[in-house]
A tleap script that builds the chain and sets N, CA, C and O, in Angstrom:
source leaprc.protein.ff14SB
mol = sequence {
  NMET SER ASP SER ILE ASN GLN ASP THR VAL
  VAL VAL ALA ALA ARG LYS GLN ILE SER SER
  ASP LEU LYS ASP GLU VAL ALA ILE LEU SER
  LEU ASP LYS GLY VAL TYR TYR GLY LEU ASN
  HIE VAL GLY LYS SER VAL TRP LYS LEU LEU
  GLN ASN PRO ILE SER VAL CYS GLU ILE TYR
  SER VAL LEU MET ASP GLU TYR ASP VAL ASP
  GLU GLU VAL LEU LYS LYS ASP VAL LEU GLU
  LEU LEU SER ARG LEU LYS ALA GLU GLY LEU
  VAL GLU ILE VAL VAL ALA LYS LYS ASN SER
  CLEU
}
set mol.1.N position { -16.713 -4.186 9.321 }
set mol.1.CA position { -15.297 -4.332 9.007 }
set mol.1.C position { -14.548 -3.108 9.524 }
set mol.1.O position { -15.017 -1.979 9.376 }
set mol.2.N position { -13.416 -3.327 10.112 }
set mol.2.CA position { -12.607 -2.249 10.663 }
set mol.2.C position { -11.962 -1.450 9.534 }
set mol.2.O position { -11.612 -1.992 8.486 }
set mol.3.N position { -11.815 -0.146 9.776 }
set mol.3.CA position { -11.161 0.707 8.793 }
set mol.3.C position { -9.669 0.849 9.046 }
set mol.3.O position { -8.948 1.402 8.215 }
set mol.4.N position { -9.196 0.354 10.190 }
set mol.4.CA position { -7.776 0.511 10.497 }
set mol.4.C position { -6.970 -0.594 9.822 }
set mol.4.O position { -7.457 -1.703 9.599 }
set mol.5.N position { -5.741 -0.259 9.509 }
set mol.5.CA position { -4.848 -1.191 8.845 }
set mol.5.C position { -3.783 -1.622 9.837 }
set mol.5.O position { -3.167 -0.784 10.496 }
set mol.6.N position { -3.564 -2.929 9.945 }
set mol.6.CA position { -2.494 -3.453 10.786 }
set mol.6.C position { -1.770 -4.544 10.006 }
set mol.6.O position { -2.080 -4.772 8.836 }
set mol.7.N position { -0.820 -5.215 10.628 }
set mol.7.CA position { 0.010 -6.177 9.908 }
set mol.7.C position { -0.767 -7.365 9.350 }
set mol.7.O position { -0.308 -8.009 8.407 }
set mol.8.N position { -1.938 -7.666 9.916 }
set mol.8.CA position { -2.729 -8.809 9.456 }
set mol.8.C position { -3.765 -8.435 8.399 }
set mol.8.O position { -4.433 -9.309 7.847 }
set mol.9.N position { -3.898 -7.144 8.118 }
set mol.9.CA position { -4.878 -6.682 7.144 }
set mol.9.C position { -4.451 -7.093 5.732 }
set mol.9.O position { -3.275 -7.004 5.377 }
set mol.10.N position { -5.423 -7.543 4.934 }
set mol.10.CA position { -5.172 -7.848 3.525 }
set mol.10.C position { -5.713 -6.674 2.710 }
set mol.10.O position { -6.875 -6.292 2.851 }
set mol.11.N position { -4.865 -6.114 1.865 }
set mol.11.CA position { -5.209 -4.930 1.086 }
set mol.11.C position { -4.981 -5.184 -0.397 }
set mol.11.O position { -4.271 -6.110 -0.788 }
set mol.12.N position { -5.604 -4.335 -1.214 }
set mol.12.CA position { -5.445 -4.427 -2.668 }
set mol.12.C position { -5.682 -3.039 -3.255 }
set mol.12.O position { -6.403 -2.228 -2.674 }
set mol.13.N position { -5.075 -2.773 -4.401 }
set mol.13.CA position { -5.314 -1.506 -5.091 }
set mol.13.C position { -6.794 -1.407 -5.453 }
set mol.13.O position { -7.409 -2.388 -5.870 }
set mol.14.N position { -7.352 -0.216 -5.289 }
set mol.14.CA position { -8.764 0.014 -5.608 }
set mol.14.C position { -9.003 -0.186 -7.100 }
set mol.14.O position { -8.097 -0.018 -7.917 }
set mol.15.N position { -10.219 -0.542 -7.434 }
set mol.15.CA position { -10.562 -0.774 -8.839 }
set mol.15.C position { -10.718 0.528 -9.614 }
set mol.15.O position { -10.441 0.565 -10.813 }
set mol.16.N position { -11.154 1.594 -8.954 }
set mol.16.CA position { -11.432 2.848 -9.657 }
set mol.16.C position { -10.195 3.742 -9.717 }
set mol.16.O position { -10.199 4.879 -9.245 }
set mol.17.N position { -9.148 3.196 -10.307 }
set mol.17.CA position { -7.910 3.942 -10.513 }
set mol.17.C position { -7.192 3.340 -11.699 }
set mol.17.O position { -7.428 2.191 -12.075 }
set mol.18.N position { -6.322 4.124 -12.276 }
set mol.18.CA position { -5.407 3.601 -13.281 }
set mol.18.C position { -4.015 4.111 -12.907 }
set mol.18.O position { -3.862 5.194 -12.341 }
set mol.19.N position { -3.024 3.318 -13.233 }
set mol.19.CA position { -1.666 3.727 -12.883 }
set mol.19.C position { -0.733 3.458 -14.053 }
set mol.19.O position { -1.011 2.649 -14.938 }
set mol.20.N position { 0.385 4.171 -14.019 }
set mol.20.CA position { 1.385 4.024 -15.070 }
set mol.20.C position { 2.768 4.031 -14.435 }
set mol.20.O position { 3.102 4.904 -13.634 }
set mol.21.N position { 3.562 3.038 -14.811 }
set mol.21.CA position { 4.940 2.993 -14.343 }
set mol.21.C position { 5.761 4.031 -15.087 }
set mol.21.O position { 5.739 4.102 -16.316 }
set mol.22.N position { 6.465 4.815 -14.339 }
set mol.22.CA position { 7.440 5.735 -14.898 }
set mol.22.C position { 8.807 5.176 -14.519 }
set mol.22.O position { 8.872 4.133 -13.868 }
set mol.23.N position { 9.854 5.804 -14.886 }
set mol.23.CA position { 11.180 5.232 -14.654 }
set mol.23.C position { 11.384 4.780 -13.204 }
set mol.23.O position { 11.542 3.586 -12.951 }
set mol.24.N position { 11.383 5.700 -12.267 }
set mol.24.CA position { 11.645 5.362 -10.867 }
set mol.24.C position { 10.450 5.625 -9.968 }
set mol.24.O position { 10.586 5.664 -8.745 }
set mol.25.N position { 9.299 5.803 -10.559 }
set mol.25.CA position { 8.103 6.090 -9.766 }
set mol.25.C position { 6.871 5.574 -10.486 }
set mol.25.O position { 6.964 4.996 -11.569 }
set mol.26.N position { 5.722 5.788 -9.876 }
set mol.26.CA position { 4.459 5.399 -10.483 }
set mol.26.C position { 3.496 6.572 -10.334 }
set mol.26.O position { 3.478 7.252 -9.308 }
set mol.27.N position { 2.702 6.796 -11.368 }
set mol.27.CA position { 1.648 7.816 -11.333 }
set mol.27.C position { 0.306 7.086 -11.276 }
set mol.27.O position { 0.069 6.137 -12.023 }
set mol.28.N position { -0.561 7.545 -10.382 }
set mol.28.CA position { -1.861 6.912 -10.178 }
set mol.28.C position { -2.935 7.971 -10.361 }
set mol.28.O position { -2.830 9.066 -9.808 }
set mol.29.N position { -3.966 7.654 -11.132 }
set mol.29.CA position { -5.098 8.544 -11.320 }
set mol.29.C position { -6.312 7.952 -10.627 }
set mol.29.O position { -6.743 6.844 -10.946 }
set mol.30.N position { -6.860 8.697 -9.677 }
set mol.30.CA position { -8.111 8.302 -9.030 }
set mol.30.C position { -9.249 8.652 -9.976 }
set mol.30.O position { -9.464 9.825 -10.283 }
set mol.31.N position { -9.976 7.644 -10.439 }
set mol.31.CA position { -11.075 7.888 -11.362 }
set mol.31.C position { -12.249 8.573 -10.666 }
set mol.31.O position { -13.012 9.296 -11.306 }
set mol.32.N position { -12.397 8.350 -9.356 }
set mol.32.CA position { -13.464 9.008 -8.603 }
set mol.32.C position { -13.182 10.489 -8.394 }
set mol.32.O position { -14.079 11.320 -8.533 }
set mol.33.N position { -11.938 10.823 -8.060 }
set mol.33.CA position { -11.581 12.199 -7.716 }
set mol.33.C position { -10.987 12.982 -8.877 }
set mol.33.O position { -10.951 14.212 -8.842 }
set mol.34.N position { -10.519 12.276 -9.911 }
set mol.34.CA position { -9.867 12.952 -11.026 }
set mol.34.C position { -8.553 13.590 -10.615 }
set mol.34.O position { -8.157 14.615 -11.170 }
set mol.35.N position { -7.874 12.990 -9.647 }
set mol.35.CA position { -6.630 13.527 -9.110 }
set mol.35.C position { -5.510 12.522 -9.360 }
set mol.35.O position { -5.685 11.314 -9.201 }
set mol.36.N position { -4.344 13.059 -9.758 }
set mol.36.CA position { -3.157 12.233 -9.928 }
set mol.36.C position { -2.350 12.194 -8.640 }
set mol.36.O position { -2.292 13.177 -7.901 }
set mol.37.N position { -1.732 11.054 -8.379 }
set mol.37.CA position { -0.841 10.876 -7.239 }
set mol.37.C position { 0.445 10.283 -7.762 }
set mol.37.O position { 0.433 9.525 -8.731 }
set mol.38.N position { 1.546 10.616 -7.136 }
set mol.38.CA position { 2.831 10.052 -7.513 }
set mol.38.C position { 3.479 9.354 -6.333 }
set mol.38.O position { 3.406 9.830 -5.200 }
set mol.39.N position { 4.110 8.231 -6.603 }
set mol.39.CA position { 4.843 7.495 -5.573 }
set mol.39.C position { 6.282 7.334 -6.020 }
set mol.39.O position { 6.547 7.067 -7.192 }
set mol.40.N position { 7.225 7.497 -5.078 }
set mol.40.CA position { 8.643 7.319 -5.383 }
set mol.40.C position { 8.957 5.839 -5.603 }
set mol.40.O position { 8.052 5.005 -5.642 }
set mol.41.N position { 10.236 5.523 -5.747 }
set mol.41.CA position { 10.609 4.140 -6.085 }
set mol.41.C position { 10.203 3.138 -5.009 }
set mol.41.O position { 9.843 2.008 -5.338 }
set mol.42.N position { 10.250 3.514 -3.747 }
set mol.42.CA position { 9.815 2.592 -2.694 }
set mol.42.C position { 8.298 2.437 -2.740 }
set mol.42.O position { 7.779 1.326 -2.640 }
set mol.43.N position { 7.589 3.561 -2.893 }
set mol.43.CA position { 6.137 3.506 -3.035 }
set mol.43.C position { 5.729 2.693 -4.255 }
set mol.43.O position { 4.714 1.996 -4.239 }
set mol.44.N position { 6.530 2.788 -5.309 }
set mol.44.CA position { 6.267 2.009 -6.521 }
set mol.44.C position { 6.350 0.518 -6.218 }
set mol.44.O position { 5.548 -0.264 -6.727 }
set mol.45.N position { 7.311 0.120 -5.396 }
set mol.45.CA position { 7.433 -1.291 -5.006 }
set mol.45.C position { 6.185 -1.748 -4.257 }
set mol.45.O position { 5.672 -2.840 -4.500 }
set mol.46.N position { 5.703 -0.908 -3.348 }
set mol.46.CA position { 4.481 -1.233 -2.605 }
set mol.46.C position { 3.307 -1.318 -3.568 }
set mol.46.O position { 2.511 -2.254 -3.493 }
set mol.47.N position { 3.191 -0.348 -4.475 }
set mol.47.CA position { 2.071 -0.307 -5.418 }
set mol.47.C position { 2.029 -1.573 -6.278 }
set mol.47.O position { 0.953 -2.114 -6.529 }
set mol.48.N position { 3.190 -2.045 -6.727 }
set mol.48.CA position { 3.234 -3.287 -7.514 }
set mol.48.C position { 2.665 -4.453 -6.709 }
set mol.48.O position { 1.918 -5.277 -7.236 }
set mol.49.N position { 3.024 -4.513 -5.434 }
set mol.49.CA position { 2.529 -5.589 -4.576 }
set mol.49.C position { 1.024 -5.507 -4.378 }
set mol.49.O position { 0.367 -6.529 -4.180 }
set mol.50.N position { 0.476 -4.306 -4.429 }
set mol.50.CA position { -0.953 -4.098 -4.180 }
set mol.50.C position { -1.841 -4.469 -5.364 }
set mol.50.O position { -3.064 -4.358 -5.271 }
set mol.51.N position { -1.261 -4.900 -6.455 }
set mol.51.CA position { -2.063 -5.248 -7.625 }
set mol.51.C position { -2.837 -6.544 -7.422 }
set mol.51.O position { -3.769 -6.841 -8.169 }
set mol.52.N position { -2.454 -7.303 -6.419 }
set mol.52.CA position { -3.182 -8.497 -6.005 }
set mol.52.C position { -3.347 -8.422 -4.496 }
set mol.52.O position { -2.502 -7.843 -3.812 }
set mol.53.N position { -4.420 -8.997 -3.964 }
set mol.53.CA position { -4.594 -8.955 -2.505 }
set mol.53.C position { -3.348 -9.495 -1.792 }
set mol.53.O position { -2.810 -10.544 -2.149 }
set mol.54.N position { -2.907 -8.748 -0.775 }
set mol.54.CA position { -1.699 -9.108 -0.037 }
set mol.54.C position { -1.819 -8.608 1.391 }
set mol.54.O position { -2.383 -7.542 1.638 }
set mol.55.N position { -1.291 -9.375 2.325 }
set mol.55.CA position { -1.318 -8.921 3.718 }
set mol.55.C position { -0.212 -7.889 3.928 }
set mol.55.O position { 0.811 -7.901 3.243 }
set mol.56.N position { -0.438 -7.015 4.872 }
set mol.56.CA position { 0.564 -6.008 5.204 }
set mol.56.C position { 1.845 -6.695 5.667 }
set mol.56.O position { 2.941 -6.225 5.360 }
set mol.57.N position { 1.724 -7.787 6.390 }
set mol.57.CA position { 2.876 -8.548 6.851 }
set mol.57.C position { 3.706 -9.055 5.663 }
set mol.57.O position { 4.936 -9.050 5.718 }
set mol.58.N position { 3.046 -9.485 4.609 }
set mol.58.CA position { 3.764 -9.943 3.409 }
set mol.58.C position { 4.483 -8.775 2.733 }
set mol.58.O position { 5.589 -8.938 2.218 }
set mol.59.N position { 3.855 -7.600 2.735 }
set mol.59.CA position { 4.505 -6.407 2.172 }
set mol.59.C position { 5.791 -6.127 2.942 }
set mol.59.O position { 6.837 -5.880 2.342 }
set mol.60.N position { 5.712 -6.167 4.280 }
set mol.60.CA position { 6.910 -5.970 5.107 }
set mol.60.C position { 8.010 -6.932 4.681 }
set mol.60.O position { 9.151 -6.525 4.465 }
set mol.61.N position { 7.667 -8.195 4.564 }
set mol.61.CA position { 8.646 -9.233 4.259 }
set mol.61.C position { 9.344 -8.971 2.928 }
set mol.61.O position { 10.569 -9.054 2.840 }
set mol.62.N position { 8.572 -8.656 1.896 }
set mol.62.CA position { 9.151 -8.398 0.577 }
set mol.62.C position { 10.072 -7.182 0.625 }
set mol.62.O position { 11.176 -7.213 0.081 }
set mol.63.N position { 9.622 -6.118 1.272 }
set mol.63.CA position { 10.423 -4.893 1.313 }
set mol.63.C position { 11.679 -5.052 2.167 }
set mol.63.O position { 12.710 -4.453 1.859 }
set mol.64.N position { 11.609 -5.846 3.231 }
set mol.64.CA position { 12.798 -6.087 4.056 }
set mol.64.C position { 13.862 -6.823 3.250 }
set mol.64.O position { 15.057 -6.606 3.452 }
set mol.65.N position { 13.431 -7.692 2.337 }
set mol.65.CA position { 14.380 -8.397 1.474 }
set mol.65.C position { 14.953 -7.483 0.395 }
set mol.65.O position { 16.081 -7.677 -0.058 }
set mol.66.N position { 14.170 -6.484 -0.014 }
set mol.66.CA position { 14.541 -5.621 -1.129 }
set mol.66.C position { 15.375 -4.405 -0.709 }
set mol.66.O position { 16.222 -3.937 -1.469 }
set mol.67.N position { 15.129 -3.897 0.507 }
set mol.67.CA position { 15.780 -2.656 0.945 }
set mol.67.C position { 16.535 -2.864 2.257 }
set mol.67.O position { 16.145 -3.679 3.093 }
set mol.68.N position { 17.603 -2.123 2.415 }
set mol.68.CA position { 18.378 -2.133 3.655 }
set mol.68.C position { 17.824 -1.033 4.550 }
set mol.68.O position { 18.224 0.127 4.446 }
set mol.69.N position { 16.898 -1.409 5.430 }
set mol.69.CA position { 16.203 -0.432 6.266 }
set mol.69.C position { 15.885 -1.064 7.617 }
set mol.69.O position { 15.728 -2.280 7.730 }
set mol.70.N position { 15.794 -0.223 8.629 }
set mol.70.CA position { 15.389 -0.685 9.955 }
set mol.70.C position { 13.957 -1.204 9.893 }
set mol.70.O position { 13.080 -0.553 9.325 }
set mol.71.N position { 13.724 -2.370 10.473 }
set mol.71.CA position { 12.402 -3.004 10.392 }
set mol.71.C position { 11.291 -2.141 10.987 }
set mol.71.O position { 10.209 -2.056 10.406 }
set mol.72.N position { 11.530 -1.513 12.109 }
set mol.72.CA position { 10.492 -0.685 12.743 }
set mol.72.C position { 10.180 0.547 11.903 }
set mol.72.O position { 9.023 0.955 11.804 }
set mol.73.N position { 11.200 1.138 11.301 }
set mol.73.CA position { 10.991 2.292 10.414 }
set mol.73.C position { 10.169 1.865 9.207 }
set mol.73.O position { 9.231 2.556 8.808 }
set mol.74.N position { 10.528 0.719 8.626 }
set mol.74.CA position { 9.796 0.204 7.474 }
set mol.74.C position { 8.328 -0.028 7.818 }
set mol.74.O position { 7.445 0.384 7.066 }
set mol.75.N position { 8.063 -0.676 8.934 }
set mol.75.CA position { 6.678 -0.965 9.326 }
set mol.75.C position { 5.878 0.322 9.505 }
set mol.75.O position { 4.744 0.428 9.037 }
set mol.76.N position { 6.472 1.290 10.178 }
set mol.76.CA position { 5.792 2.573 10.389 }
set mol.76.C position { 5.497 3.258 9.055 }
set mol.76.O position { 4.385 3.736 8.827 }
set mol.77.N position { 6.499 3.301 8.178 }
set mol.77.CA position { 6.332 3.971 6.883 }
set mol.77.C position { 5.305 3.271 5.998 }
set mol.77.O position { 4.515 3.932 5.324 }
set mol.78.N position { 5.310 1.940 5.996 }
set mol.78.CA position { 4.347 1.194 5.173 }
set mol.78.C position { 2.929 1.422 5.684 }
set mol.78.O position { 2.015 1.660 4.894 }
set mol.79.N position { 2.742 1.353 6.984 }
set mol.79.CA position { 1.404 1.594 7.543 }
set mol.79.C position { 0.922 3.003 7.231 }
set mol.79.O position { -0.250 3.207 6.914 }
set mol.80.N position { 1.825 3.973 7.320 }
set mol.80.CA position { 1.462 5.349 7.006 }
set mol.80.C position { 1.077 5.489 5.528 }
set mol.80.O position { 0.071 6.121 5.208 }
set mol.81.N position { 1.865 4.908 4.641 }
set mol.81.CA position { 1.566 4.968 3.214 }
set mol.81.C position { 0.231 4.306 2.908 }
set mol.81.O position { -0.596 4.882 2.200 }
set mol.82.N position { 0.010 3.111 3.429 }
set mol.82.CA position { -1.245 2.401 3.165 }
set mol.82.C position { -2.442 3.171 3.705 }
set mol.82.O position { -3.493 3.212 3.066 }
set mol.83.N position { -2.292 3.775 4.869 }
set mol.83.CA position { -3.383 4.573 5.443 }
set mol.83.C position { -3.693 5.776 4.568 }
set mol.83.O position { -4.859 6.117 4.367 }
set mol.84.N position { -2.651 6.422 4.045 }
set mol.84.CA position { -2.865 7.578 3.165 }
set mol.84.C position { -3.505 7.153 1.843 }
set mol.84.O position { -4.403 7.828 1.339 }
set mol.85.N position { -3.043 6.035 1.284 }
set mol.85.CA position { -3.638 5.535 0.038 }
set mol.85.C position { -5.104 5.158 0.244 }
set mol.85.O position { -5.948 5.399 -0.619 }
set mol.86.N position { -5.391 4.566 1.394 }
set mol.86.CA position { -6.779 4.202 1.703 }
set mol.86.C position { -7.639 5.450 1.854 }
set mol.86.O position { -8.765 5.491 1.357 }
set mol.87.N position { -7.121 6.461 2.533 }
set mol.87.CA position { -7.861 7.711 2.726 }
set mol.87.C position { -8.177 8.388 1.395 }
set mol.87.O position { -9.193 9.071 1.265 }
set mol.88.N position { -7.307 8.197 0.412 }
set mol.88.CA position { -7.520 8.783 -0.918 }
set mol.88.C position { -8.342 7.874 -1.825 }
set mol.88.O position { -8.614 8.223 -2.974 }
set mol.89.N position { -8.739 6.705 -1.312 }
set mol.89.CA position { -9.556 5.783 -2.095 }
set mol.89.C position { -8.772 4.960 -3.089 }
set mol.89.O position { -9.349 4.421 -4.034 }
set mol.90.N position { -7.467 4.850 -2.898 }
set mol.90.CA position { -6.623 4.117 -3.830 }
set mol.90.C position { -6.343 2.692 -3.383 }
set mol.90.O position { -5.850 1.880 -4.166 }
set mol.91.N position { -6.653 2.381 -2.127 }
set mol.91.CA position { -6.451 1.050 -1.567 }
set mol.91.C position { -7.731 0.619 -0.872 }
set mol.91.O position { -8.392 1.416 -0.206 }
set mol.92.N position { -8.068 -0.646 -1.034 }
set mol.92.CA position { -9.240 -1.212 -0.366 }
set mol.92.C position { -8.789 -2.304 0.595 }
set mol.92.O position { -7.824 -3.022 0.336 }
set mol.93.N position { -9.497 -2.412 1.698 }
set mol.93.CA position { -9.242 -3.492 2.643 }
set mol.93.C position { -10.062 -4.694 2.204 }
set mol.93.O position { -11.279 -4.608 2.045 }
set mol.94.N position { -9.380 -5.815 2.011 }
set mol.94.CA position { -10.041 -7.054 1.614 }
set mol.94.C position { -10.472 -7.803 2.866 }
set mol.94.O position { -11.617 -8.241 2.970 }
set mol.95.N position { -9.554 -7.948 3.816 }
set mol.95.CA position { -9.821 -8.633 5.074 }
set mol.95.C position { -9.114 -7.854 6.176 }
set mol.95.O position { -7.921 -7.565 6.083 }
set mol.96.N position { -9.863 -7.523 7.212 }
set mol.96.CA position { -9.262 -6.861 8.373 }
set mol.96.C position { -9.345 -7.804 9.558 }
set mol.96.O position { -10.419 -8.301 9.897 }
set mol.97.N position { -8.226 -8.042 10.172 }
set mol.97.CA position { -8.167 -8.889 11.356 }
set mol.97.C position { -7.687 -8.059 12.520 }
set mol.97.O position { -6.830 -7.190 12.360 }
set mol.98.N position { -8.229 -8.320 13.682 }
set mol.98.CA position { -7.790 -7.612 14.876 }
set mol.98.C position { -6.510 -8.241 15.383 }
set mol.98.O position { -6.316 -9.454 15.311 }
set mol.99.N position { -5.636 -7.381 15.902 }
set mol.99.CA position { -4.432 -7.888 16.560 }
set mol.99.C position { -4.844 -8.639 17.806 }
set mol.99.O position { -5.674 -8.156 18.575 }
set mol.100.N position { -4.286 -9.794 18.013 }
set mol.100.CA position { -4.578 -10.547 19.237 }
set mol.100.C position { -3.386 -10.440 20.173 }
set mol.100.O position { -2.234 -10.412 19.741 }
set mol.101.N position { -3.684 -10.382 21.453 }
set mol.101.CA position { -2.616 -10.269 22.448 }
set mol.101.C position { -2.276 -11.612 23.020 }
set mol.101.O position { -1.397 -11.714 23.876 }
savepdb mol mol.pdb
quit
């Protein structure tokens, strides 16, 4: 299975974490690392979506409806966030598909 995340990848929040909604953000505790992470209100929106398996493309769609942002900026930022969450063990890849040309 590929470790890279693209628009066709299906991701989900890792099982070995707990999170708590705060007013405009979310706090996440990695049970493996014993480290807390915080996400701002946009990251909180992504985190809510990650509670069930979801494709990156679906995340884009939901966020484009929710926020007034340039689509390319959104895609870049979401991929960066998901890659960082995965690197910290907070996101798991359920299904990875290769981009087809």
